[in-house]
N, C-alpha and C positions, 0 to 999 in steps of 0.2 A: 352132508357127511363131512366130518373132520378129515382134512388131507392126511394127517398123521395116522389115522386109523384105516386108510385105504391100503390095499395090497400094493406091492412093489409095481411101479410104473403107472399106477392110477393117479390122476390129478397132476401129472407133469404137464407143464405148459411149454409149447414150442413157439418160438418167435422167429421171424424172418431175418435175413441178412440186413435188410433195410432198417428194421427195428433195432438191431444190434448197433448198426452204424449211428443211428440217432442217439441211442442211449449212451454210447461211448464217445460220440463226436469224433469218429475216426473215418478215414477214407476206406473205400472198398479194397484198395490195394493193401492197406495196412491190416485189414481184417483177414485177407487171404494170407498175408505173411504170418499172422498169429496162428492161423489154421495150419500152415506148413510146419510151424514150430511146435505144434501140438499144445499150444497154450490155450486155445479155444478149440474145442472138439465139436464139429458139426454132426448133425443127424441128417442122413440123406434119405429122402423119400422119392424114389425115382431120380429125376434130375434136380428136384427141389432140394435146397439146402436150408436147414432149420437148425436152431440152437435151443437147448433147454434153458429156460429163463433162469433156473437155479444155478446152472453152470456159469452163466454170464454174471450173476450176482457173486458167485464164488471167485470168479476172475477179478472182479472189482475189489472184493475183500482182500484178495491176495496182494493186489497192488497197494492198497492202503496199509496193509501190515508191513510190506516191504519198505514203504516210505517211513512208517513210524519207527522201524528198526534202524533206519539210517540216522535218525535224530539223536 
């Protein structure tokens, strides 16, 4: 099924804090700082912390756009 044709919430992929760390090459401390600043918003499942993969992609895109606007 095409993800675009799925109802809201269907097909969303959650990734772990460790996966976000690897993807962004940031420390755990820096990720928690970004969470406190609401720049990366986690999804809590009990005590587990997860992130929507699309939200991480959007965060990366926003950083790239900000850098491009500085040039």
